[in-house]
C-alpha positions in Angstrom: 95.5 93.8 63.7 97.3 93.3 67.0 95.5 91.1 69.3 94.5 93.2 72.4 94.0 92.1 76.0 91.9 94.3 78.1 92.1 94.5 82.0 89.2 95.8 84.0 85.4 95.9 82.9 83.9 98.5 84.9 81.9 101.5 84.1 84.5 103.0 81.7 86.3 99.6 80.9 83.3 97.6 79.8 82.4 99.8 76.8 86.0 100.6 76.3 86.9 97.1 75.2 83.3 96.7 73.5 84.4 99.3 71.1 87.6 97.9 70.4 85.6 94.7 69.7 83.6 96.7 67.0 86.6 98.2 66.0 87.6 94.9 64.3 90.3 94.0 66.8 90.9 90.3 68.3 90.2 90.8 71.9 90.8 88.8 75.1 89.3 90.3 78.2 90.1 89.8 81.9 88.2 91.0 84.8 88.5 90.5 88.8 84.8 89.5 88.8 84.8 87.0 85.8 80.9 87.3 85.4 81.5 91.1 84.2 83.3 89.6 81.0 80.4 87.5 79.8 78.6 90.3 77.6 81.8 90.1 75.7 82.3 87.0 75.6 79.0 86.6 73.5 79.8 89.2 71.4 83.3 87.4 70.5 85.7 88.2 73.0 87.9 85.5 74.6 88.2 85.7 78.6 91.6 85.1 80.2 91.5 83.2 83.4 94.1 85.6 85.0 96.5 88.5 84.0 99.4 86.3 82.8 97.0 84.2 80.3 95.7 87.5 79.1 99.1 88.7 78.4 100.6 85.6 77.0 97.8 85.7 74.5 98.2 89.7 73.7 100.5 91.8 71.8 99.1 94.9 73.3 97.6 95.0 76.9 95.4 97.8 78.2 94.6 98.2 81.7 91.7 100.1 82.7 91.1 99.7 86.5 90.1 102.1 89.6 93.8 103.0 90.8 97.4 101.9 92.0 95.9 99.5 94.5 94.0 97.5 91.5 97.1 97.8 89.1 99.2 96.3 92.0 97.0 93.5 92.1 96.9 92.8 88.7 100.7 92.9 88.4 102.0 91.1 91.5 99.4 88.5 92.5 100.0 85.1 91.6 99.2 84.4 87.9 99.6 88.2 87.8 101.1 90.2 84.8 104.5 90.2 85.9 104.6 86.2 85.6 104.1 86.7 81.9 107.0 87.1 79.6 106.4 91.0 78.4 109.4 91.0 75.8 108.4 93.1 73.2 104.8 93.8 74.6 103.1 97.3 74.9 101.3 97.9 78.0 99.0 100.7 78.0 97.5 102.2 81.3 94.7 104.2 80.7 93.7 104.3 84.4 94.0 107.4 86.3 97.0 107.3 88.5 99.4 109.6 90.1 102.3 110.9 87.9 105.0 109.3 90.4 103.3 105.9 90.2 103.1 106.3 86.3 107.0 106.8 86.6 107.5 103.6 88.9 105.0 101.5 86.3 107.2 102.8 83.4 110.5 101.8 85.3 109.0 98.1 86.1 107.7 97.5 82.8 111.2 98.6 81.6 112.8 96.1 83.6 111.0 93.4 81.6 111.7 94.6 78.2 108.3 95.8 77.5 107.1 99.0 76.2 104.9 101.4 78.2 102.2 103.9 77.0 100.7 106.2 79.5 97.1 106.9 77.9 94.6 108.0 80.4 91.3 109.3 79.0 89.2 112.4 79.4 85.3 111.5 79.5 83.2 109.4 81.7 80.6 106.6 80.9 78.7 108.2 77.9 81.6 109.1 76.1 82.9 105.7 76.5 79.8 104.0 75.3 80.0 106.4 72.2 83.7 106.2 71.6 84.2 109.8 71.9 86.3 109.8 74.5 89.7 112.1 74.6 93.2 109.8 74.9 95.8 111.4 76.7 98.8 109.7 76.0 102.5 109.7 76.5 105.2 107.7 76.0 107.6 106.8 72.7 105.8 108.7 70.0 106.2 106.3 67.5 104.6 103.7 69.4 101.6 106.2 70.3 101.2 106.7 66.6 101.2 103.0 66.2 98.5 102.7 68.7 96.3 105.4 67.2 93.9 103.0 65.2 93.2 101.3 68.4 92.7 104.7 70.5 90.5 105.7 67.8 88.2 102.9 68.5 87.5 104.3 71.9 87.9 107.7 71.4 87.5 110.8 69.0 91.1 112.4 69.4 94.4 111.4 70.5 96.5 113.8 72.2 100.3 113.3 72.5 101.5 115.0 75.5 105.0 114.0 75.6 107.0 111.6 77.3 106.0 110.1 80.4 104.1 111.0 82.7 103.0 113.9 80.5 99.7 111.9 80.0 98.7 111.6 83.8 100.0 115.1 84.4 97.5 116.2 81.8 94.7 113.8 83.2 95.1 115.3 86.6 94.8 118.9 85.4 91.7 118.2 83.4 90.0 116.5 86.3 91.1 119.1 88.6 88.9 121.5 85.9 86.1 119.0 85.9 85.8 118.9 89.6 85.8 122.9 89.7 83.1 122.9 87.0 80.9 120.5 88.6 80.7 122.0 92.2 80.4 125.6 90.4 77.3 124.4 88.3 75.8 122.9 91.5 76.2 125.7 93.5 75.0 128.3 90.9 72.0 125.8 89.9 71.2 125.8 93.8 71.5 129.6 94.0 69.6 130.4 91.2 66.6 128.1 92.7 66.8 129.7 96.1 66.2 133.2 94.0 63.1 131.5 92.6 64.8 131.2 89.2 63.3 127.3 87.6 65.9 125.0 87.0 65.1 124.4 83.5 65.1 128.1 82.6 68.3 128.4 84.3 70.4 125.8 82.4 68.8 126.8 79.2 70.2 130.2 79.8 73.7 128.7 80.7 73.5 126.5 77.5 72.6 129.2 75.6 75.5 131.6 76.2 79.3 131.1 76.1 79.5 129.1 79.5 77.4 126.4 77.3 79.6 123.4 77.4 79.2 119.5 76.3 80.1 118.7 80.0 76.8 121.0 81.3 74.7 119.6 78.2 75.1 116.0 79.5 74.3 116.9 82.9 71.0 118.8 81.8 68.6 116.1 81.6 69.7 114.4 84.6 69.4 117.6 86.7 66.0 118.2 85.3 65.2 114.8 86.1 66.5 114.7 89.8 68.0 111.2 88.5 71.8 110.7 88.9 72.9 107.3 87.3 76.6 106.9 88.2 78.9 108.2 85.4 82.2 108.6 87.3 81.8 107.8 91.0 82.6 110.5 93.3 85.0 108.8 95.4 87.4 108.5 92.1 87.0 112.2 91.5 88.0 112.6 95.1 91.3 110.2 94.1 92.1 112.2 91.0 91.5 115.6 93.2 94.2 114.1 96.0 96.7 113.2 93.3 96.5 116.5 91.3 97.0 118.3 94.9 99.8 116.0 95.5 101.4 117.1 92.1 100.5 120.8 93.1 102.7 120.7 96.0 105.5 119.0 94.3 105.3 121.5 91.4 104.7 124.7 93.4 101.4 125.6 91.9 98.8 127.4 93.5 95.5 125.3 93.7 93.1 127.3 96.0 90.0 126.2 94.4 91.1 122.8 94.0 91.7 122.7 97.8 88.0 123.8 98.4 86.2 121.7 96.1 88.6 118.5 97.7 87.1 119.4 101.0 83.3 119.6 99.2 84.1 116.0 97.8 85.2 114.5 101.1 82.2 115.9 103.1 79.9 114.1 100.1 81.8 111.1 100.9 81.2 111.2 104.2 77.5 111.1 103.3 77.6 108.1 101.6 77.7 109.2 98.2 81.0 107.9 97.3 79.5 105.3 94.3 
C-alpha cells in the first residue's frame, strides 16, 4: 500500500483520514492546528510538522480543506507543499473549489512533475464518519483506478467524471441541488406547521412517498429534536453556491433557483449562522 499524506483535519477531513487509517494504509497527517492531529496520532498515524515534511514522507497526498485560500497557504507558505520534491507523487484535492482554480492547481502541480487528481466528495459529516461518501473523481483515468482502493476507504462509490476539472464541476452541480433541497424542505416544513400540521407527521409523510431520500432521512431527527450539530457549515455552502453561480455564468446555464437560494444563505450568514 502506498503511504498516504492527509492535509486538513476538520469536520470532514478527520473522519476521512481516520477511515484511511482503518483501511490499513500507512498515514501521515498535517493540520494547521496541530492539536487536531492528536486523536489520529494515538490511533497510529504519523504527524508531520509542515506540508513539505508530509509530502516528503508520502507517495499520495490528499488535501481536504475549506477552499482556495487554505490550499494556497498549504502550497506557498514557508515549508509549504511546493518546497518539497513532488516528482512522481500523486496529489489529490478533495476540497471544493471552483473549476477554474482546479485547472490552475493542475497546471501548478504538473510543472512540478506531480500527478493531479481532482476528487471532491458528495456527503457531509455523517457519511464521512461512516465511510459512505461518493467520490467525484477527475484526472488521468488510470490514476483514478489506481486510487480506487484508497477512495473506497472513505466512500461507497467512485464516480469517474472525466478529465480535470470535471470532478469539481460535478460537485458544484450536486451542491446546487443540495442547497435547493434543504431550502425547499425547510420552507415546506414551516408552511405545514403554520397550517397546523405536526412536524413529525409532515416528515413521516414526505419520507413515505417518492420525495423520501437519504438526505431528508438524515435531517429528520435533527428537525424533530430542534438540535442542529454542524454537518456542513452554512458559510461553506454559500461559498460553493457562489462558485456554482460563477460557473453557470461562464457556461450560459440558467440558475434562477440558484440565485434565489444564494440570497437566502447570504441572509442566514448575516444573522450569524455561518458555522
